[in-house]
C-alpha positions as CSV (number, residue, x, y, z in Angstrom):
1,M,13.1,-13.2,-2.4
2,D,10.1,-13.0,-4.7
3,N,8.0,-14.4,-1.8
4,I,8.8,-11.4,0.3
5,A,7.2,-9.1,-2.3
6,N,4.1,-11.4,-2.4
7,H,3.9,-11.5,1.4
8,I,4.1,-7.7,1.5
9,A,1.3,-7.4,-1.0
10,Q,-0.9,-9.7,1.1
11,V,-0.1,-7.8,4.3
12,R,-1.0,-4.5,2.7
13,A,-4.3,-6.0,1.5
14,N,-5.0,-7.2,5.1
15,I,-4.1,-3.7,6.4
16,A,-6.4,-2.1,3.9
17,A,-9.3,-4.4,4.8
18,A,-8.8,-3.8,8.6
19,A,-8.6,-0.1,8.0
20,L,-11.8,-0.2,6.1
21,R,-13.5,-2.1,8.9
22,S,-12.5,0.6,11.3
23,G,-13.5,3.5,9.1
24,R,-10.0,4.5,8.2
25,R,-7.7,4.6,5.1
26,A,-4.9,2.2,4.6
27,E,-2.6,5.2,4.1
28,E,-3.0,6.1,7.8
29,I,-1.2,2.9,8.8
30,T,2.6,2.6,8.6
31,L,3.9,-0.9,7.9
32,I,7.2,-1.6,9.6
33,A,9.1,-4.6,8.3
34,V,10.8,-6.2,11.3
35,T,14.2,-7.4,10.1
36,K,15.4,-8.9,13.3
37,T,17.6,-12.0,12.5
38,R,17.0,-11.5,8.8
39,T,19.8,-11.0,6.2
40,P,20.5,-7.6,4.7
41,Q,19.5,-9.1,1.4
42,A,16.1,-10.0,2.8
43,A,15.7,-6.5,4.2
44,A,16.7,-5.0,0.8
45,A,14.1,-7.1,-0.9
46,A,11.4,-5.6,1.4
47,V,12.7,-2.1,0.6
48,R,12.5,-2.9,-3.2
49,A,9.0,-4.1,-2.6
50,G,8.1,-0.7,-1.2
51,V,8.5,-1.0,2.5
52,F,10.8,1.8,3.6
53,D,10.3,1.5,7.4
54,L,12.5,-1.2,8.9
55,G,12.5,-2.3,12.6
56,E,15.3,-3.8,14.6
57,N,15.3,-5.2,18.1
58,R,19.0,-5.2,19.0
59,V,21.4,-2.3,18.7
60,Q,24.4,-4.4,17.4
61,E,22.3,-6.0,14.7
62,F,20.8,-2.6,13.8
63,T,24.2,-0.9,13.3
64,E,25.6,-3.8,11.3
65,K,22.6,-4.0,9.0
66,Y,22.4,-0.2,8.7
67,G,25.6,0.0,6.7
68,E,25.2,-3.2,4.8
69,L,21.7,-2.4,3.6
70,Q,22.7,1.1,2.4
71,H,25.4,-0.5,0.3
72,L,22.9,-2.9,-1.2
73,V,20.3,-0.3,-2.2
74,D,22.8,2.4,-3.2
75,A,23.0,0.8,-6.7
76,D,19.3,1.5,-7.3
77,K,18.4,4.2,-9.7
78,E,16.1,5.9,-7.1
79,K,17.6,5.6,-3.7
80,P,14.8,4.9,-1.2
81,N,14.4,7.0,2.0
82,I,14.8,4.2,4.5
83,K,13.6,4.9,8.1
84,W,15.0,2.8,10.9
85,H,13.0,2.0,14.0
86,L,14.5,0.6,17.2
87,I,11.6,-1.5,18.5
88,G,13.4,-3.6,21.2
89,H,14.5,-2.9,24.7
90,L,17.1,-0.2,24.7
91,Q,19.9,0.0,27.3
92,R,21.2,3.5,28.1
93,N,24.8,2.6,27.3
94,K,23.7,1.6,23.7
95,V,22.0,4.9,22.8
96,K,25.2,6.4,21.6
97,Y,25.5,3.9,18.8
98,I,22.2,4.7,17.2
99,A,21.6,8.4,18.0
100,D,22.6,9.6,14.5
101,K,20.9,6.8,12.6
102,V,17.5,6.0,14.1
103,S,14.3,7.6,12.9
104,L,12.1,6.5,15.8
105,I,12.7,4.8,19.1
106,H,9.6,2.8,20.1
107,S,10.9,1.6,23.5
108,A,11.4,4.6,25.7
109,D,10.4,3.3,29.1
110,S,12.1,5.4,31.8
111,Y,13.1,8.9,32.7
112,K,16.8,7.9,32.8
113,L,16.6,6.4,29.3
114,A,14.9,9.6,28.0
115,G,17.7,11.6,29.6
116,E,20.3,9.6,27.9
117,I,18.6,9.9,24.5
118,D,18.4,13.7,25.1
119,T,22.2,13.8,25.8
120,R,23.1,11.8,22.7
121,A,20.6,13.6,20.5
122,K,22.2,17.0,21.6
123,A,25.6,15.6,20.7
124,A,24.4,14.6,17.3
125,N,22.8,18.0,16.8
126,R,19.3,16.7,16.3
127,R,16.0,15.8,18.1
128,I,15.1,12.1,18.4
129,D,11.5,11.0,18.1
130,V,10.4,8.4,20.7
131,L,7.4,6.5,21.7
132,I,6.7,5.6,25.3
133,Q,6.5,1.8,25.7
134,L,3.6,0.4,27.7
135,N,3.3,-2.9,29.4
136,P,-0.5,-3.1,29.4
137,A,-0.8,-6.5,31.1
138,G,2.0,-6.0,33.6
139,E,4.0,-8.9,32.3
140,A,7.2,-9.3,34.3
141,Q,9.2,-10.6,31.3
142,K,8.4,-7.5,29.2
143,S,9.7,-4.0,29.3
144,G,7.4,-0.9,29.4
145,V,5.7,1.2,32.0
146,P,2.2,0.6,33.4
147,P,-0.4,2.6,31.6
148,S,-0.9,4.7,34.8
149,E,2.8,5.9,34.6
150,A,2.7,7.0,30.9
151,E,1.5,10.5,31.4
152,P,4.0,11.5,34.2
153,L,6.8,10.1,32.1
154,I,5.6,12.0,29.0
155,R,5.2,15.2,31.0
156,A,8.7,14.9,32.5
157,A,10.3,14.1,29.1
158,V,8.5,17.1,27.4
159,N,9.5,19.5,30.2
160,D,13.1,18.3,30.8
161,F,14.5,17.0,27.5
162,P,14.4,19.4,24.6
163,H,16.2,17.0,22.2
164,V,13.6,14.3,22.7
165,R,10.3,14.5,20.9
166,V,7.5,12.3,22.3
167,C,5.4,11.1,19.4
168,G,3.0,8.6,21.0
169,L,2.8,5.2,22.5
170,M,4.0,1.6,21.8
171,A,2.7,-1.6,23.3
172,V,3.4,-5.3,23.0
173,M,0.3,-7.4,23.9
174,P,0.3,-10.7,25.8
175,A,0.7,-13.7,23.6
176,A,-2.6,-15.4,22.6
177,D,-3.6,-18.0,20.1
178,D,-6.7,-15.9,19.2
179,P,-6.1,-12.1,18.8
180,E,-9.6,-11.5,20.1
181,E,-8.4,-12.6,23.5
182,V,-6.2,-9.5,23.7
183,R,-8.5,-7.0,22.0
184,M,-9.3,-5.5,25.4
185,Y,-5.6,-4.5,25.8
186,F,-5.5,-2.9,22.4
187,R,-8.7,-1.0,23.3
188,E,-7.3,0.1,26.6
189,V,-4.1,1.4,25.0
190,R,-6.1,3.2,22.3
191,G,-8.1,5.0,25.0
192,L,-5.0,6.1,26.8
193,Y,-3.5,7.3,23.5
194,E,-6.6,9.4,22.6
195,R,-6.7,11.0,26.1
196,L,-3.0,11.9,26.0
197,R,-3.2,13.2,22.5
198,S,-6.1,15.4,23.4
199,Q,-4.4,16.5,26.6
200,Y,-1.2,17.6,24.9
201,A,-2.9,19.3,22.0
202,A,-5.1,21.2,24.5
203,A,-2.1,22.2,26.5
204,G,-0.4,23.6,23.4
205,G,1.9,20.6,23.2
206,A,1.8,20.3,19.4
207,D,5.6,20.2,19.4
208,T,5.4,16.7,20.9
209,A,3.8,15.6,17.5
210,F,1.8,13.1,19.5
211,R,0.5,11.1,16.5
212,H,1.8,7.5,16.6
213,L,0.3,4.4,18.2
214,S,2.6,1.4,17.5
215,M,0.9,-1.9,18.3
216,G,0.2,-5.1,16.5
217,M,2.6,-7.8,15.1
218,T,2.2,-10.6,12.6
219,H,-0.4,-12.6,14.6
220,D,-2.6,-9.6,15.7
221,Y,-2.0,-6.6,13.5
222,E,-5.4,-6.7,12.0
223,V,-7.1,-6.4,15.4
224,A,-4.6,-3.7,16.3
225,I,-5.6,-1.7,13.3
226,E,-9.3,-2.1,14.1
227,E,-8.5,-0.7,17.5
228,G,-6.6,2.3,16.3
229,A,-3.0,1.4,15.6
230,T,-1.2,3.8,13.3
231,M,1.9,1.6,13.0
232,V,2.2,-2.2,12.9
233,R,5.4,-4.2,13.2
234,V,5.4,-7.3,11.0
235,G,8.3,-9.8,10.7
236,T,7.2,-13.4,10.1
237,G,4.2,-12.2,8.0
238,I,6.7,-10.7,5.5
239,F,9.8,-12.8,5.7
240,G,8.4,-16.2,6.8
241,P,9.6,-18.2,9.7
242,A,13.1,-17.3,10.8
243,E,14.5,-20.7,10.1
244,S,13.5,-20.5,6.4
245,Q,16.0,-17.6,5.9
């Protein structure tokens, strides 16, 4: 588990360097430790090393780990404020299991899903923050809306669903051996994010809190930061290859 703390220190150093290259501060970037397939003990080690934002892909694993991890960290003198992120594809019939637990849903990708989140958030007496997931390269095997459909979906969600708060965009880029090969997609998503943020601020849409751009994973998070990411999702870079756990 000591390696996890060392890996986190290295990732934070890389984040700081990438932020500096883009004229930003490291504090502007939220590091999300992706705990998919990792043990609760490994997740707790990341929390103890100072990463309080945790990301899960699957609802069942999320709900199981949610309780176990809280038990592990409850013994700490200062209980950390853990924030859970649902970063994988979300089915409408699974929203009810996370509505009272999740801090941010990164994968809102349809009007119907936004509606279900609204219904479940109302039942939980809260508002749920979401990001609109984009599929910038139009890959058939990936979820997300085309960039051209992001604004209509945001507008509909803001107008129709009072218990949903649209906070920005999320994107997963095409796989590439060299992150430079997909820099164009990061740049495209950043441009869309800036236009939408300006549009909603100008329209008095401050209540949407449109401030998050979630993009970049272990192999490309430095390029993502250089191109404007405010959140990066790192799993292998923190925990090592899955088979080592």
